[in-house]
N, C-alpha and C positions, 0 to 999 in steps of 0.2 A: 612416842611411838603410836601408830594407828593400826588397829586390827579390824579388817573387814571380814566378818564371820558369816557362816552358814550360806555362802554364795555358791552359785554354779560358776566355777572359775574356768574360763576358756583360755588356756595358756597359749594356744596356737602351736607351739613347738613341742610341748610335752603332754598333749592330750587335754581332756576336760576332767576337772575334779568336782565331783558332786559334794555338796555340803562342805565346801572347803573354806579355808581361812588364808588371807594374805596379810603379812605384816609389812608395814612401811616405816622406815626410820631414816632421818637425814636425807630425804629426797630419793632414797633407793628402796628397792624391794629387798627386805631382809630375809623373809622366809615365806614359803607357800606350801600348803598341804592340808592335811586333816588333823584335828586334835592337837593343834600346836599349843605349847605352853605360853600363857600370856602373863606379862608382869602386871603388878597392881596399878601402876601409873599409866597403863595403856588405855587409850581412847578406843572404845569398842563401838563399831557400827554394825548393827544387825542387818544383814542383807538377805534374809530368808526369802526365798522365792525370786531373787534377783539374779541376773546374769552379770558377771564382771568380766570384761574383756580388756586386752591392751587398748590404749588410746588409739582411735582410728587415725589413719594417715591418708591424705590425698596428695599424691606426688605430682599433680599437675593442676594448679589453680592460678587464678589471677587476683587473688585476694589482695586488696590494698593497692596493687599496681594499677588496677583499673579505677580504684577509689569509689567508695560509696559512703553516704548517699550521693547520687548523681544530681547535677543541676542542669538547667536548660538556659541557653543552648549548651549541649554536652560536648566537651572536648576532653576525652579520656586521656589518662596518663600512660595507658598500657601499650600504645604503639607510637613510636617516634617515626611517623610516616614522611620523613624527609630524605631518606636514602634507602635503597634496598639492602645496604650493609651498614648496620649500626652496632657492630660487635662490641664497641666500647661502652655501650649503654649498660647501666647497672640497675637492676630491678630494686635493689635495696634503697635507691634514692627516691623511690616513690612509696616505700613501705611506711604506712601510717599506723602506729599502734592503736589509734582510736577509731580506725575504720570499722564500721558496723558489721562487716562480714566476718571479722575475727570472732566477735562475741557469738554471732549466729552459728558459726561452725563449732565453736567450743561447746555450746549448749546442745549440739547434736552428737557429742561424744568424740569430737576430733581433738587431738592434742598436738599434732605436728602437721604442717602443710609445706608444700614447696610452691613458691610464687615467682612469677617472672613476666617478661614482656610477652606480648601477643605475637601473632603470626603474620603481621602485615609485611614484614621484611624477610628477605631470604636469610639474613643473619640478624637476629633481633637484639642480642645482648644477653647478659647473664641474669639468671634468677638465683634464688637462695632459699634454703630451708629455714623454717622458724617454728618456734613453739607458740601455741595460742594462749599465752599468758596475758594477764592484765598488767600491762606495762606502760611506761611513759615515753620511752625512747626505743629505737631499734636495737640498742644494746641489751635491752631487757628480753628481747624476743629471738633475734637471729642466732643461727648456729654457724659460727665462723668456719670457713673452709669448705662449705657445702655448695659453693657456686657451680653452676652448669651453664652451658651456652645454648641458647635457643636458635634453631634453624627452622625454615619452613619451605615446603614445596607445594605445588598445586595452585589453586585458584586465588588464594589470598594475595600473595605478592604480585601475581599477574594482574589482578583487578586494581590493586593500589597504584601500580606504576604503568602498566600497559595502557590504561585508559587515558594517560597523559602522554602517550607516544614515547614513553621512556622504558628502557630496558629494566626489568624483564617483561616482555609482552607475551611470551610463549613459555611452554614448559622447557623448551630448549634453552631459552634465555635464562630461566631460573637456574638450570643446571650449570650454565656458563658462569653466571654471577658467583655461584657457590664455589665452583672449581677455581676461578680466578683468585678469589679471596684466600682460599686455602693454599693455592700455589704460592702466592706472594708471601703468605705467612710462613710457609715452609722455607722459602728462600731467606727471609729475614731471620728465622730461627737458626738456620745453618750459619748465617753470618755472625750471629751472637755467640754461637758455640765456638766458631773460629777465633773470635775476638777474646774469648775466655782463655784460649790456649796461647794466643799471641797478642799481647796488649798493644802492639804496634798497629794492629788492624782495628781501627775504631769504627763503630757503627752509628750512624745518625739515628737518634731516638725517633721512634714513630709510634705514637700513642695508639693509633688505630690497629696497626699490625701487631703491636705488643699484646693486645687483648686476645689474639688468636694463637699466640705462641704456645700456651699450655694445651690448647686444643690439638694442634698438629703434633705436639710431643706426646699425646696420649695421656696427659696429666689432668685433663678436664673433660668430663663427659658431655656429649652433645645430645640435645633433646630435639629430635627432628620431626616436625609436624608434617603429617601426610595422611590423606584419606584413601585415595584410589590405590588399587593394587599396583598399577604401573609406577606411581610415584613412590610407593614403598620400596619397590625394587630399585628404582633410581637412587633413592636415599642410601640404600645398603651398598649399591655399587660404588657410589662416590665415597662413602665411609670406608670401604675396603681399599679403595684407591689411595686414600690418604691415611690409612691405618688409624681411624678414629675410634674412640670408645663412645658408643652411642646407644640410645634407646629410640624406638619408634613411637611417636605420640599419636593417639587416636586409633590408627591402624584399622580404620572403619571397614575396609574391604579385605582385611586380613584373612577372613574365612575363605577367600578365593585362592590363597597361596599358602595354605597351612604347612604343607610339606617343605616349601622353600623357607618359611620362617623357622621351622624346627631345624632344618639343615644348617641355617646360619646362626642358630642359637640366639635368636632375637629376643630381647625383652620388649614387650609391647605395653604401652600405657593406654588401655582401651576406654573409650568413652568420649563424650557423653553418649549414653545409649538411647536417649529419647529425642534425638534430633529430628526435626522436620525437614522437608525437601527445599530448604532455603537456597542451597547451592547444588549444582548438578553432581559434584563429587561426593555428596553425602546422601544421595538418593538410595544408596545401597546399605544404609545403616540398618542393622539387625540386632535384636535383643538376645539372640541365641549365640552371638559371636563368642562370648566368654565360655560357654559350654562347649562349643566346637573346639576352641583352643585348648581347653582342659582335656578333652578327648584325644586331641592330636599331640599333646605333650608340649605345647608352646607356653613359655613363661610369660605371664601377664599380670599387670596391676589393673585396678579400676579407678576411673576418675570421673568427676562431674564437670571438669573443665570450666569452672565458674568462680564467682566471688561469693556472694551470699547464697548462691545456689549450691555451694558445696554441702550445705546442711542436708540436701536431698539425696546425696550419694547413697545412703543406706536404702532408700526407696529403689534406686536404679539396681542396686545389688539384689534386692528381693525379686525384682522383675526378671533379672538374669537367672535367679534360682528357679523361678517358675517355668523357665525354659530349659532346664536341664543342668544348670551349674550346681555342683555339690556345695553343701554348707562349708566343708573344710576348705575348698578352694576359694570360696567367696570370702571367708574370714581372712585367709592368707593374702588375698588380693587387696585388702585395705589395711593390712598390718605389717607382717614380716616381709612381704615381697616389696612394697614401696620402701620399707626401711632399708632393705638391701640395695635397691636402686639408688637411693640417696646416700649410700655409704654410711648409714647410721644404725645398722642392725646389731652392733655390739652394745647399743644404748637403749634402743626402743624396738617396738614391733612385736614383742611377746612378753608374757608374764614369766620372768625368770629371775632368780636370785642374783642381785648385783646390778640389774638393769635399772634405768630411771623409773621411778614410780609414776608412770604415765598410764592411767587406766580410766575406764568408763564403767558406770553402773547403769544397767538397763532394766526396765521393769519386766522385760520378756526377751524373746529372741530378737537380736538387734536389727534384723533386716525385715521385720514384720511391721506393717503399718499400724498394728495394734500396740506396739511397744513405744515407750518413751525413754529417752536418756534422762536419768534422775540425778546424776552427778558426774563431774569430770575432774580428775585429779591430774596435775602436771607437776613433775618434780616433787612429789609428796605433799603437795598442797592442793586443797579443793579450790579450783578456780571457778567452778559452777556447782551449785547444789539446788535442786528444785525446792521451792518454798513449800 
């Protein structure tokens, strides 16, 4: 058993406990509170003056799928730019447990991330959640059953295919490619359901369509990349047309349509907040977007949308706080909210008895540039401790 004592415990869901103790046993949180009784064989870690939080979570990364370190000439693994629809691609096939970005994020206090294909294609394939453990194979890291489907609207698929005189060349084309794929998947899904009722109705196997069946049945969440407000509305319109379970990724101009987002009960994965004007559609990037969403009652998480750059997400969060985001919402946006989005909130995202012992120890307030992550625990084991 491990006891972390005299810490400022930020539980997220049950308030903050000053001078608190958290007990860890068999990979789970056994107890949390003040003046807990400790057994003689307990390993005691004095965290006086430290902040202990749930392990941080970034729900939108490209860790390992983009692979680091890079080499030159660089041909990344994150985008299979051979077709605007590669729904059958699986991010897990590019996940390398020895990727340098995993260690970098772990040392910044992250314990769980979601990684997947990029946004070059209208439908890019599935990503997956994983714990940032020191492992040798994907089986040591990934969380089975956490797959989600990547989709993308806007300039990325237009640029990748339109420049070659291939559809999609326009935003209309992007919408058409997405609708056609979902329509065909719905037809295929219906045929499969009919065949289950009547074995005489055989259905020819189709690997590409099969990957979208759980999507059109509402069994797999879609993560829809879009920056501009009009693209966000298009994504929601198509999602409603096909009854998709979805989240809006980036939502860069979401501050322009806050009432609409709230009405539609959208979950937005906002970020990165420090983008420059590399593309027209991100010229409207603002660091006060999270604060505006908090004020409007829009549900959001925060992301760095990166690989090794994931370690800088706490910096982004601090900048958002300096522009009006509350500490409570900031902490939720990188813990319990992404855990809910990923369907893992019964296991991670807060310091609660019975949950996985995933936590981080910080020298001070986690989103201050003056603070350091001193230790990261995953499943009850310290995967990183500052020398």
